[in-house]
Structures are given as structure tokens and as C-alpha cells.
C-alpha positions as CSV (number, residue, x, y, z in Angstrom):
1,X,-72.5,53.0,18.5
2,X,-73.5,55.3,15.7
3,X,-75.7,58.3,16.3
4,X,-78.5,59.2,13.9
5,X,-77.6,62.5,12.3
6,X,-80.3,65.1,12.9
7,X,-81.1,68.4,11.3
8,X,-79.8,71.1,13.6
9,X,-77.0,69.1,15.0
10,X,-73.3,69.4,14.0
11,X,-72.1,72.4,12.2
12,X,-75.0,74.5,10.8
13,X,-75.1,74.8,7.0
14,X,-72.3,72.3,6.4
15,X,-72.4,68.8,4.9
16,X,-72.0,66.2,7.6
17,X,-69.1,63.7,7.7
18,X,-71.0,61.1,9.6
19,X,-73.7,61.0,7.0
20,X,-71.1,60.6,4.3
21,X,-69.4,57.8,6.1
22,X,-72.8,56.1,6.7
23,X,-73.4,56.0,2.9
24,X,-70.6,53.3,2.8
25,X,-68.9,54.8,-0.2
26,X,-65.3,55.7,-0.2
27,X,-64.6,59.3,0.7
28,X,-61.4,60.7,-1.0
29,X,-60.0,63.6,1.1
30,X,-57.1,65.7,-0.1
31,X,-54.6,67.1,2.4
32,X,-55.0,70.9,3.0
33,X,-52.3,72.8,4.9
34,X,-53.1,76.5,4.5
35,X,-56.0,78.7,3.3
36,X,-54.8,78.8,-0.3
37,X,-54.7,74.9,-0.5
38,X,-58.1,74.8,1.2
39,X,-59.7,77.2,-1.3
40,X,-58.3,75.3,-4.3
41,X,-59.6,72.0,-2.8
42,X,-62.9,73.5,-1.9
43,X,-63.3,74.8,-5.5
44,X,-63.0,71.3,-6.9
45,X,-65.7,69.8,-4.9
46,X,-64.3,67.0,-2.8
47,X,-66.6,65.4,-0.3
48,X,-64.2,66.0,2.7
49,X,-60.9,67.7,3.4
50,X,-58.1,66.5,5.6
51,X,-56.0,69.1,7.6
52,X,-52.6,67.5,7.6
53,X,-50.4,68.0,10.6
54,X,-47.2,67.6,8.5
55,X,-48.4,70.2,6.0
56,X,-49.5,72.8,8.8
57,X,-46.2,72.4,10.7
58,X,-44.3,73.0,7.5
59,X,-46.3,75.8,6.1
60,X,-47.2,77.6,9.4
61,X,-44.0,77.1,11.3
62,X,-41.4,75.8,8.8
63,X,-40.8,72.9,11.2
64,X,-40.9,69.1,10.9
65,X,-43.9,67.2,12.0
66,X,-42.2,66.0,15.1
67,X,-44.4,67.2,17.9
68,X,-43.2,70.8,17.7
69,X,-46.6,72.2,16.6
70,X,-48.8,72.9,19.7
71,X,-52.5,72.6,20.3
72,X,-52.7,76.4,20.0
73,X,-51.0,76.4,16.7
74,X,-53.3,73.7,15.3
75,X,-56.6,74.7,16.7
76,X,-56.3,78.1,15.1
77,X,-55.7,76.6,11.8
78,X,-58.7,74.2,12.2
79,X,-60.9,77.3,12.8
80,X,-59.7,79.3,9.9
81,X,-60.1,76.3,7.6
82,X,-63.5,75.2,8.9
83,X,-64.8,78.7,8.5
84,X,-63.5,78.8,4.9
85,X,-65.5,75.8,3.6
86,X,-68.7,74.0,3.8
87,X,-66.9,70.7,3.1
88,X,-66.5,68.6,6.2
89,X,-63.0,68.9,7.7
90,X,-61.0,66.1,9.3
91,X,-58.3,67.4,11.5
92,X,-55.1,65.8,12.7
93,X,-54.9,66.2,16.5
94,X,-51.7,64.2,17.0
95,X,-51.8,62.5,20.5
96,X,-54.4,64.9,21.9
97,X,-51.4,67.1,23.0
98,X,-50.8,65.5,26.3
99,X,-52.8,63.4,28.9
100,X,-56.4,62.7,29.4
101,X,-57.3,66.2,30.4
102,X,-55.5,67.5,27.3
103,X,-57.5,65.1,25.2
104,X,-60.8,66.5,26.4
105,X,-59.6,70.1,25.9
106,X,-58.4,69.2,22.4
107,X,-61.6,67.6,21.3
108,X,-63.7,70.3,22.6
109,X,-61.5,73.0,21.1
110,X,-61.4,71.3,17.6
111,X,-65.1,70.6,17.7
112,X,-65.9,74.3,18.6
113,X,-63.4,75.3,15.8
114,X,-65.6,73.3,13.3
115,X,-63.7,70.0,12.8
116,X,-66.1,67.1,12.1
117,X,-63.5,64.4,12.3
118,X,-60.8,64.5,15.0
119,X,-57.8,62.0,14.6
120,X,-56.0,61.0,17.7
121,X,-53.0,58.6,17.6
122,X,-51.3,56.3,20.1
123,X,-47.7,57.6,19.9
124,X,-45.8,58.8,22.8
125,X,-44.9,62.5,23.0
126,X,-43.2,64.1,21.2
127,X,-44.9,62.4,18.2
128,X,-43.5,62.0,14.8
129,X,-44.9,61.8,11.3
130,X,-46.4,58.4,10.7
131,X,-44.1,57.4,7.7
132,X,-40.8,58.4,9.5
133,X,-38.6,56.1,11.8
134,X,-38.3,56.3,15.5
135,X,-41.9,56.4,16.6
136,X,-42.8,55.1,20.0
137,X,-46.2,54.1,21.2
138,X,-48.1,54.2,24.5
139,X,-49.8,51.2,25.9
140,X,-53.1,50.0,24.6
141,X,-54.8,50.8,27.9
142,X,-53.6,54.4,27.8
143,X,-55.0,54.8,24.3
144,X,-58.2,53.2,25.1
145,X,-58.7,55.7,27.9
146,X,-57.9,58.6,25.5
147,X,-60.6,57.2,23.2
148,X,-63.2,57.1,25.9
149,X,-62.3,60.6,27.1
150,X,-62.6,61.9,23.5
151,X,-66.0,60.3,23.0
152,X,-67.3,61.7,26.3
153,X,-65.9,65.1,25.5
154,X,-67.6,65.7,22.2
155,X,-70.7,67.8,22.3
156,X,-72.1,67.1,18.9
157,X,-73.5,63.9,17.5
158,X,-71.8,64.6,14.1
159,X,-68.3,64.7,15.5
160,X,-66.3,61.5,14.6
161,X,-63.4,60.3,16.7
162,X,-60.7,58.6,14.5
163,X,-58.3,56.4,16.4
164,X,-54.9,55.8,14.9
165,X,-52.4,53.2,15.7
166,X,-48.7,53.5,14.8
167,X,-47.8,50.1,16.0
168,X,-47.3,48.5,12.7
169,X,-43.8,49.8,12.1
170,X,-42.2,48.9,15.4
171,X,-44.4,46.1,16.6
172,X,-45.7,44.5,13.5
173,X,-49.1,44.1,11.8
174,X,-50.5,41.6,14.3
175,X,-50.0,44.1,17.2
176,X,-51.4,46.9,15.1
177,X,-54.6,44.8,14.4
178,X,-54.9,43.9,18.1
179,X,-54.8,47.6,19.0
180,X,-57.2,48.5,16.2
181,X,-59.7,45.9,17.6
182,X,-59.3,47.3,21.1
183,X,-59.9,50.9,19.8
184,X,-62.9,49.8,17.9
185,X,-64.4,48.2,21.0
186,X,-63.6,51.3,23.1
187,X,-66.0,53.1,20.7
188,X,-63.8,54.9,18.2
189,X,-66.0,55.9,15.2
190,X,-63.2,55.3,12.6
191,X,-60.0,53.2,12.8
192,X,-56.8,54.2,11.2
193,X,-53.9,51.7,11.0
194,X,-50.9,53.8,10.0
195,X,-48.2,52.6,7.7
196,X,-49.1,49.2,6.4
197,X,-46.3,48.0,4.1
198,X,-48.0,46.1,1.3
199,X,-51.3,45.5,-0.6
200,X,-51.8,42.3,1.4
201,X,-51.5,44.2,4.7
202,X,-54.0,46.8,3.5
203,X,-56.4,44.0,2.5
204,X,-56.0,42.1,5.8
205,X,-56.8,45.3,7.8
206,X,-60.0,45.7,5.8
207,X,-61.0,42.1,6.4
208,X,-60.1,42.2,10.2
209,X,-61.8,45.3,11.5
210,X,-65.6,45.7,11.6
211,X,-65.6,49.5,11.8
212,X,-65.2,52.3,9.2
213,X,-61.5,52.4,8.2
214,X,-59.2,55.2,7.0
215,X,-56.3,54.5,4.7
216,X,-53.4,56.9,4.4
217,X,-52.3,57.3,0.8
218,X,-49.1,59.2,1.5
219,X,-47.0,59.8,-1.7
220,X,-43.5,58.2,-1.3
221,X,-44.6,56.7,2.1
222,X,-44.4,53.1,3.4
223,X,-47.9,52.3,2.2
224,X,-48.6,51.5,-1.5
225,X,-51.1,54.0,-3.2
226,X,-54.2,52.1,-4.3
227,X,-57.2,53.1,-6.4
228,X,-60.4,54.2,-4.8
229,X,-62.2,51.2,-6.2
230,X,-59.8,48.8,-4.6
231,X,-59.8,50.4,-1.2
232,X,-63.6,50.5,-1.2
233,X,-63.7,46.8,-2.2
234,X,-61.4,46.1,0.8
235,X,-63.7,47.8,3.2
236,X,-62.2,51.3,3.7
237,X,-64.5,54.3,4.1
238,X,-61.9,57.2,3.9
239,X,-58.7,57.6,1.8
240,X,-56.6,60.7,2.7
241,X,-53.9,62.2,0.6
242,X,-52.1,64.3,3.1
243,X,-49.0,65.3,1.2
244,X,-50.2,65.5,-2.5
245,X,-50.9,69.2,-2.4
246,X,-47.9,70.5,-0.6
247,X,-45.5,68.1,-2.5
248,X,-46.8,69.4,-5.8
249,X,-46.7,73.1,-4.6
250,X,-43.2,72.9,-3.2
251,X,-41.8,71.3,-6.5
252,X,-43.6,73.9,-8.6
253,X,-42.3,76.7,-6.5
254,X,-38.8,75.2,-6.7
255,X,-38.9,74.8,-10.4
256,X,-40.2,78.4,-10.9
257,X,-37.5,80.0,-8.7
258,X,-34.8,77.9,-10.2
259,X,-35.8,79.4,-13.6
260,X,-35.9,82.9,-12.2
261,X,-32.5,82.5,-10.6
262,X,-30.9,81.1,-13.7
263,X,-32.6,83.4,-16.3
264,X,-33.1,86.5,-14.3
265,X,-36.7,86.6,-15.5
266,X,-39.9,84.5,-15.7
267,X,-39.7,84.7,-19.5
268,X,-39.8,81.1,-20.9
269,X,-41.0,79.5,-17.6
270,X,-42.6,76.1,-18.2
271,X,-44.1,75.4,-14.7
272,X,-47.9,75.5,-14.6
273,X,-49.3,78.7,-13.1
274,X,-52.7,79.3,-11.7
275,X,-54.4,81.8,-14.1
276,X,-54.4,85.5,-13.1
277,X,-56.7,86.8,-15.8
278,X,-58.5,86.1,-19.1
279,X,-60.4,83.0,-17.9
280,X,-63.4,82.2,-15.6
281,X,-61.0,80.4,-13.3
282,X,-58.5,83.0,-11.9
283,X,-56.6,83.5,-8.7
284,X,-58.6,86.7,-8.1
285,X,-61.9,84.8,-8.3
286,X,-60.4,82.1,-6.0
287,X,-59.5,84.6,-3.4
288,X,-62.9,86.4,-3.5
289,X,-61.9,89.6,-5.3
290,X,-65.2,89.8,-7.3
291,X,-67.0,90.3,-4.1
292,X,-64.7,93.1,-3.1
293,X,-65.1,94.8,-6.5
294,X,-68.9,94.6,-6.3
295,X,-68.9,96.0,-2.8
296,X,-66.7,98.9,-3.8
297,X,-68.9,99.6,-7.0
298,X,-72.0,99.8,-4.7
299,X,-70.5,101.9,-2.0
300,X,-68.1,104.1,-4.0
301,X,-68.6,107.8,-3.2
302,X,-67.9,108.8,-6.8
303,X,-69.5,105.9,-8.6
């Protein structure tokens, strides 16, 4: 059952994810994986941001998204990101990092850190990225209990619990839909069927589940990338683009460094670079240097 968002509830001073979902418009949420990507996305003005587990594991630990990032690794990233923006943050919480007690601890920790949407999936531990092979899932009954614990654990009306099923790849779409219906009945606020493999499957999911739906638009993944208008017409509420930022960044870094290696200089580099001067949009402004300069001007001993 949906709560009524009230002033004073949720994260003070921030836009509220629940209110955005209740508008019944499609929310496009780019993946953010470190503070630089967060600041870039924040400056553009998206309605919500998605903290990607794959991206955080890669950027923070240099490891694959295969259950190696711990709750401690992730909750610290949630806190830093939520503090760095007024845009609602949806955060990947993997399996809840263990059993039912771990799920309660995870939801409360993520919520206290500032996440407004908390995604929990039905994979066995150690989990794997949703568009990679070899994923194994827990029973429907176990995941339903996790959802109920997560709902009971949250302390704020604005916190949304996103239930993800990874059943499609190993057990087929019918089983994924059966689980999605069970997770919706258990009270999950948003349903996320991972890795549908065609436009027809995306459309069938939209027609089958009477709850807000999340679509994962992973570049080069199993699911076709669709337009915002199409996803909205099929009944989706949120479209996440978890890998777009780090894939673009990694390729731009590689191109730039290959040029440096081959030429011994950055002269003639064709890769796009964020401006460092001579423009209203500079890396110094993005990182907050104007505030530093103004502070130093006001407090300098020899002004």
C-alpha cells in the first residue's frame, strides 16, 4: 500500500522519489558510480540517480560485480552520494548481504545513509551482475520474507523497496512473472524483472504486473534499449541506465591514454575533455572551487 508523502518525512530538503513515481511519468535515472559521475549527473538535472553496484565495485575496488563488494563498502558510497545531491538516489543493495537479519540491517543502514529507493534481488549469495551467466536464485518464499522484512525495517514513508527477480535467464519469463506477482503481493513498492530478452517480453511484463515497474536499460546487455516514450506506454515507471557513464568514461580514458602512449604527448588528442577553463562550465566549478576561492578571499590575512 502506498503511503501519502508528507512534508517533514523522508530526507529533509530533498526531492522525494515516491512523489515522482506517483506522478506516473517515466523517471530516467543514469547510473552513478563515484562522486565525479554523481556531480556530472547532478549538474544536468535528472529526476533520480541510480547507484550501480557494478560501477561501484569496479571504481571503488577494481573488482567484478560478483558479490565481492560488502555492505560496508556499499553503504559508505550511498552516504557520500546522497550527501552530494538533492536528487533522489536509488541504491543497489544486492541480496541484502545475507539472511533476514542482514536485510533489516541493510535497509536501515541505506535509509539512514540517504537512499530513497533500495533494490534487493532474489539471487543466491554470492550474487552476480544481472546480465552475466551463472546466476542462481533463492526460493520465492525466501525472497518474499526478505521483502516483508525490508518493508518492516524502513523507518520513513518515502523509502521505496524495489524487488528484483533474476529468474528470467535460468527459469524463463513465466517463472519471472510468477515471482514478480508474488513480490508485488508481498508489498514491494516497485517490481524489477531483470534481463528480459526482447521487446515482446518487456511489453508482456508491463501488461502483467499491476505495480510500478523498473526497466534496466543496460548497454550491450540482454535487454533491448527502448525509448522513454515506449517504456512509459508499456507501463514502466523507472528506466535505469547503470553502465552508460562508466562505459563512456572507460573508453574515453583508454583513447586518451593510448594517444599519450603512442605520441608521448597530449598534443593532437581528439577525445572530448571536460573544460578546465574559459567557459561557464568548467571542472573547477563542477568540483566547487569557486566556493573555496570566495572563502579564501573573505578570510585571507593579506587580502
